[in-house]
KOLLO-856801 format. One record per residue (C-alpha): residue in one letter; x, y, z. Coordinates in steps of 0.5 Angstrom, whole numbers, plus 500, padded with zeros to 3 digits. Each point is the difference from the previous one (the first is absolute). Last residue first. Layout:
<rs>
aXYZ;...
</rs>
This chain:
<rs>
i785636631;k497505504;e500499508;k493502503;t501495505;d494498504;s500493498;l494496500;c499493503;a497494497;l498503494;q495496496;l502502492;k496500494;e495506501;g506504502;p504500493;f506497499;h506504497;l507497499;l506504499;m506498497;r506504502;t507500496;g507502501;q503507500;g505499494;s495501494;e494502503;s494496503;q493500502;a496494497;e492499501;i495495502;t493500500;g495496504;g493496499;h503493502;a501498493;q503507499;v506498505;v501493497;s500503493;k505505502;v505495503;i499495495;s503505495;l505502505;g503493500;i499500492;g508501498;t502493501;g506501505;s507499501;t505506499;t504502494;r494501496;s504505496;r494504500;d500500508;a493504500;r496494498;w494500496;f498493499;r492502501;e499507501;f500502508;v506504499;k498504494;p497506502;l507501505;d505500494;e499507498;q502502507;a506496501;i500494505;g504499506;c507498501;g498497507;d497503507;d495496500;e492501502;f494495501;c494505502;l493497502;v495505500;l493499504;g493502500;d495504504;g504507499;e507497498;k503496506;v508499499;m503493500;a507499498;i506496497;r507503500;v505496496;i507503502;g507500497;g506496501;e500499492;r495505497;g493497498;y499497494;r499493502;i498501507;a495505498;n497495494;d500494505;i496504505;l495502495;n500493497;i499497507;f494505501;a496499494;r501492501;a498501507;l494504498;l498494494;a501495505;r495503506;n495502495;g496505503;m496503506;m504505504;q504500506;c504506504;p504499506;f506506500;l506500495;e507504500;l505495498;e507501498;m504495496;r508499500;m504500494;q507496500;r499498493;e500492502;a496503506;a494502496;l499493497;p501497507;e495505503;m495497495;d496496505;r500505505;a497505495;i495495498;r498499507;e499507501;i496502494;m495494502;e500502507;d498508498;l495498495;r496495504;c496497495;m493498500;d499495494;d494501495;r504503494;a499494495;m504499494;q497499493;g500508499;s503499493;e505505502;v503497506;r500493497;a504502494;l505504504;t501494504;l501495494;l505505497;q504500507;g500493500;v502500493;l506504501;a502497506;n500493496;m504503495;e505503505;s500493504;n502497493;k505504499;q503498506;l499493499;i504501493;k506503504;h500494504;l500496495;a506503496;e504500507;d498493500;k503498493;e506504502;e501496506;p499493496;s505502495;e498497493;q498507497;s496501494;l493497502;a501505506;y501506496;e494498495;c496500506;q503507503;t499503493;a492498500;v499502507;a503507499;t496500494;l494499504;p502504505;t501506495;r493498496;l496500506;d500508501;h500502493;a494495499;v496503506;d502507498;s497499493;t494496503;f499506505;q501505495;r494497495;e496499506;r501507503;n498503493;f494495500;s498503506;r501507499;e497500493;l494496504;r500505505;e499506494;l495496497;m496499506;a500508501;d499501493;l494495501;v497504506;g501507496;s496497494;l495498505;a499507503;q500503493;l495495498;e496502506;d500507498;r504506500;s501500493;g506505500;t505494500;v501493497;g507498500;i500493498;r507498501;r506497497;s506498504;l498493499;d503499493;e498495496;g499492502;g494499495;a495500507;i503507501;s498502493;g493497501;a499503507;l502507497;e495499494;t495498504;m501506505;r501505494;k493498498;v497500507;p503507500;l496502493;f494497503;a497507502;r502503493;a497494496;t494501504;l499507499;l501499492;y496494500;g494504504;g501506495;f500495494;l494496502;a496506503;i501504493;g498494496;a494499505;l498507499;a501500493;p495494499;f495503505;f500507496;l495498494;f496496505;m500506504;s498505494;r494496499;l498500507;v501508500;s496500493;r494496503;m500504506;a499506496;n495497496;f496498506;s500507503;a498503493;d495495499;a497501507;s494504497;t495502505;y493498501;l494501505;r494496501;l494503504;w495495502;v493503501;d495499506;e493502499;h497507500;n496504505;r507501504;l506497497;s505495502;i506499496;l504494499;t507501498;d504496495;l507502498;v504497494;y507501498;w500498492;n505497496;h499501492;t499496493;a497493502;t498502507;k504500506;v497501507;n503503506;r495500506;m499506505;a495497505;g495505504;d494496498;e501494496;f496500493;p501494495;l504501494;q499501493;v504506498;r500507496;a492501501;y499507497;g497505504;y493501503;i494495503;l503493498;q496495503;g504496506;d494498505;e502506504;e499504494;f507502497;l503507499;t507501496;a506505501;y506501497;v506503503;n506502496;p498507501;m494502504;d495503496;d496494498;m495500506;d499508499;d492499500;l497493501;e493503504;l497493502;r492500499;g495500506;d498507499;e507502501;p505495502;a507502503;l507499497;e504506502;e503498506;l501492499;i503502493;r506504504;e500494505;a501495494;a505504497;d504500506;e500493501;l502499493;k506504501;e502497506;q499493497;h505502494;y505503505;a500494504;r500495495;a506504497;t504500506;y499492501;d502499493;a506504501;a502497507;a499493497;m504502494;l506503505;l499493505;a501496493;f506504498;l503499507;l499493500;l503499493;c506504502;i501496506;a499494496;v505502495;l505502505;l499493504;a501497493;a506504498;y504498507;w498493500;l503499493;t506504502;v501496507;r499493496;v505503494;k505501506;i499494503;p501496494;l494496497;r500493503;k501494495;m494495499;
</rs>
């Protein structure tokens, strides 16, 4: 059996609960009205009994029964102790019960009846039975019940209609979410948002979370789309060159020319291998698949890498200046080394020929700042936000070698270790890369007292 939609179930529950509450309130009101009516009639009969007892007195062994019919809406009868009628008209046949008021229904009337046993001097005990009509109370109750039964269907209808409207309005964000999810599943634009505002409830909070998730998904899909396009573009050039060199080698008979073509093919193959290797590193870092449980001496790592890259700097008559102090942190040694290599390689590649590459450590509160600085051509201010994007290169002519994802890897590695990275540069004034690592990630072997600003 197919389950009813949640909106319908909530509506039915709401209507049922509202009707049940109304019925309960009605029942309580009817019970209160009945209790009030009984109390009123009992008090009236008891007052009448007291008046009769004050005036009832035997004379010469006979009862004086004057003024027993002067009480409005109260009827009195007297009976011998054995039940024989002495005075009045017996309206009901009912056993005597002293002090108890009872409700009795006859063929034509409803009565409240109160019995009182009277003990008199010089006379046998007698029963005083007082009656008062309950027709007005019962007719009013019957009229209210009839009205309630007539009103009940209207109440149920109003409850269902109102509940449906309230539920439909409350579930409107859910409907939007469903439609949006369906449009996304159908491959439509990810830029759409649910945008529930003003309700300040759980659905608005859920809407905000989903909108944030959609924004992240949109950015991710856009990055992947751009990534695919850039990879295709960057691989097309070396693949075209390889194909061209192969055709050239096949058309040549000279061994020297064939060897030259093969060397160029090998060079392009190395470029493609480097690009694929960088892409694999970036994918592993962003997926969180690489452990970060090595105790890394940052100063020793940077010093060793700088020493290994001195021949590359010497080709451009550049020198390196290191300002380091002992510092260690838990992390992934291979990832950190790759980040430092990329930063030093960029500084050498884009620095001024004959210039300086400066690498410094500075204590920042409980944390650490690493600075990699060159004195090269710099980066325009409008391009600074793009330097960490994949395949973006400041050298738009691409006359320099490189894959264009080195800084993307650096940023991912730094973030994977709980840090942040920022770029500072101006055209013609060099570039500075600042890596900020929080103190909880570090175990400093010694601290620098210098207050130098980077």
